[in-house]
Structure formats: C-alpha cells, structure tokens
Residue, then its C-alpha position, 0 to 999 in steps of 0.5 A: x506528440x511534440x514532446x515525444x518528438x523532442x525527446x527522440x531528437x535528443x536521443x539521436x543527438x546523443x544527449x542523455x534524458x533527464x528525469x523531469x523530461x521522462x516524468x512529463x510523459x506520464x504526468x497527465x495520464x491518471x491511468x498510469x500508475x508506475x514508471x519503470x526505468x532500467x539500464x539496457x531497457x526501454x522507458x516503460x510504464x504500467x497502464x491499467x495494470x499492463x507494462x507499456x514500453x516506449x520503444x520509440x524512445x530508444x533504450x536507456x544507456x547505463x551511463x544515463x541510468x546512473x545520471x537519472x538515479x543521481x537526479x532522483x537523489x537530488x544530486x546528493x553524493x552521500x545518498x548515491x554512495x549508500x545506494x552503491x553499498x546497500x544495492x537498493x533504496x526506497x525514498x520519496x521524490x517530488x517532481x517540478x510539477x509537484x507530483x509525488x512519487x514513491x521510488x525503489x531503486x535496485x540493482x539487477x545483474x549489476x545494472x540500475x533499475x528504478x520503479x516509481x509509483x505515482x502518489x495522489x496529490x490529495x487523499x481519496x474519500x472512502x466513499x470514492x473507492x468502495x461501496x458506501x455500506x462498507x465505507x460506513x462499516x469502517x467508519x463505525x466499527x474501525x474509526x470510531x474505535x479508540x483502541x486495537x489493531x486494524x490491518x490492511x492487506x493485499x499484494x505489493x504495490x496494489x494501493x493499500x496506502x490509498x486506503x490507509x490514507x483515506x481513513x487517517x484523513x477522515x480521523x484528521x478531519x473529525x477527531x482531536x487526536x495525536x496521529x503518529x505515522x512510521x513510513x518508508x518512505x512518507x508518501x502523502x504529507x497530511x495537513x493537520x486539521x483537528x488532529x495533531x500529526x507527526x510523520x516519521x520517515x525511516x532513515x530521515x527521521x529515525x534509524x529503524x522501524x523498531x527504534x521509531x515504534x519504541x519511542x512512540x509511546x512517549x510521544x502521546x499518540x492516539x492513533x499509530x500507523x506502522x507502514x509494514x509488518x516485516x518481521x517478528x519484532x515489528x509484529x510483536x511491537x504492533x501488537x504491544x501498542x494495540x494492547x496498550x490502548x491505541x488505535x493502530x493501523x499496519x499492512x501485510x502482503x496477504x490476500x485474505x483475513x485467513x491468510x493474514x492471521x496465518x501470516x501473523x502467526x508465522x512470525x512466532x515459534x509454534x509454542x507461542x502461537x496459541x497465546x498470540x491468537x489469544x492476544x489477537x482475539x482481544x486486540x484485533x479490530x479487523x482485517x481489510x484485504x483488497x485487490x484490483x481488477x480491470x473495469x469491463x471497458x478496460x479503461x480503469x482498474x477498480x478495487x474488490x474488498x474483503x472486510x472482516x470485523x472482530x465480532x464474538x464469532x471471530x473471537x471465539x474462532x481465534x481462541x479455538x485456533x479455528x482460523x480456517x472457519x473465518x471465511x464462513x464467518x465473513x460471508x454469513x456476517x454481512x449484517x454485521x458490516x462484513x463482506x467477502x471478496x466473492x460478495x463484493x465482486x458479485x456486487x460489481x458483476x450485477x452492476x456490469x462494472x467488471x468481467x467474470x473472467x477477471x474475477x475468477x483469475x484474481x479471486x478464484x485463480x484455482x477454481x472455475x466456480x461462478x460467483 
C-alpha cells in the first residue's frame, strides 16, 4: 500500500516511473503472470487469466514508455536503435530481485508496447503440474527414449515452456547426456548436473534458428530443444534432427494432436505431405497439447493436458493419412499411457477442481456436449 501511494505521488509530481518500481507491484503475487505496459494506457497485468488495470497509477506517457524500454534494454543504445528498425523485439530481463521475465516489445499505432511474462525461478516437477500417471507415462515413453521427436503444443503464452523445462531438468538430473537448447529468448538457465548443457539464444549466441540448428550436429548432442517451429525450414530441420537419432523437443501453437499433425503438414507442398507423414510415423515419439482453465474458487489456473504416444495404431494411421482418426485412438489408449483433454478434464471435474462451464468454453467451444 505504501509503495502504491509512493508511486502515485511520483506521478502527481510529474516524475516518470522506472521499470523496477513497476515490477515491485507484481513481484510477490504468484497469480500474476504477465505485465502490460503501453504508451497512453494504464499499467496492467494478467491475474488468473484476466487483465487488471491499475488506474490509480495514471496513464503512461509516451516519453516515459521510451525510458522504460531503454531501461529494459539496459540502456544499450544499439539494442534500442535495432528495435526502432525492426519495430519489435524478444528478449529476457532479470530484475534487481532476480526475477526473470520474457519480454516482447512492439509498436502499436506507432506507440511503444511491452509485455513481460514472469518466469519461475526454479523448474516445476512434472508431478506438480499434471496427474502422476501422465507424468509417469511421459518419463517412461518419452524421456527414456534415446531418439525421435516430441512436440509440446498449445496457445501462445500458455506455459508450454514450463512443461519443456520440467522435462529437460529431469533429463539433466538423471542422464549423462549432452543437451543443447536453441531459444528465443532463453528463459530458464539450467545448472548442469548429470548432463552437459549448452543454451543458445537467437541473436546473442547465433544469428538465426536455422544457423543454430545446422551447427547442432557438430556439437555432439543427445537431446535438442528447438524453441518453436515457425516455418518450413525449421519444420524440416527438426525432422532431420530426429531422424539422425536424437531426442528432439519443440513447440507449435496448436491445440490437439490432430491439429498439430495437420499444421506440420501445412509447412510442406501437397505433393510432399504423404512422405512427410511416413517420416513422422517413423520418428515421432508423441505430442502433448495443453491449455489452462481457472480452478473452481477462481484463485488459480490449472493445466488440462492431452497426451498422444506413437504406438502401432497411431503409426498406421499416419501412414494411411487417416489423421482424423487420431482422437479416437487417444481416447481408447489410456492403458498405453495416453489421455485426451476430455478425459483429463473429467478427472478434474470429478475432484471438484474446475467448473463444467469453463471446460466447455476451452475444450468444446463449438459444442455443449457434457464431459
């Protein structure tokens, strides 16, 4: 309360806000995920999935927004000048209290906007973010695999990196492997345990995803994490890495296994898609899709997962181009460690953790079917 009044008094006196003062407003609230700063707007943040404006702080002036961005760039004029040319930037920022943030800066109607995502200071355990039987399925079927491709999918900014970090940290603790990550930007810095770890950030450590991927095979990896499949070149490179006998993790902005396969195919011309499905049938270990829903008390958000593993039924469907049958295979293969979002949500509903209405909106947004 005192800090808020202090900031208000600063604004009334005509003194600009600094980034560290703003970050103190959200630092101690674990339910705040994102900070939104926009020229001509109020300071805002996302609390349990909803945007909250701090109107009592007043609107941010354009001049102040420029200062805030320069502070995020550590007052490096070259980085700010590059932003003015590119009109957007993705980077990491660590506050004075050692909280890490993933930052996206961009222009909107010619004015500076910044979104900052809080990053956990320590990795979550798989058992802490999903049902234990699903985490065990991932450990046994994915993390114990020595090769192939595992895709983690979901909407933008919905904590896919939390799941990836949890998996990589488990490998780091248990396997004498070489792990290479290619990230934009680096969010969590791993501390090598049993594994050797090289983390490469786009622009800081390499000029592009494709350049980093091309050199990866000369860096003796066992496990490779490619931050995001953004284009056809990255899609092909990721498949090649998996086919050469490495365990590869990557992400896509898709909401189901079926959607993911179709999205992957869309990176290729139609005359190549059959051969791509053949390749995926041989080198895909699985797909995990995730979304977030509010808990019943409205105080937290919790994950809903779908896990598809590449068993014989999936492999055959891929080779036959019967991708639309994937959902049926998932729902009838729980004994093989798979689960659909519908089945996962049903477990949460049975434990009275979430509301039926929220599930319908997020999973069945075009259907009123009861789970």
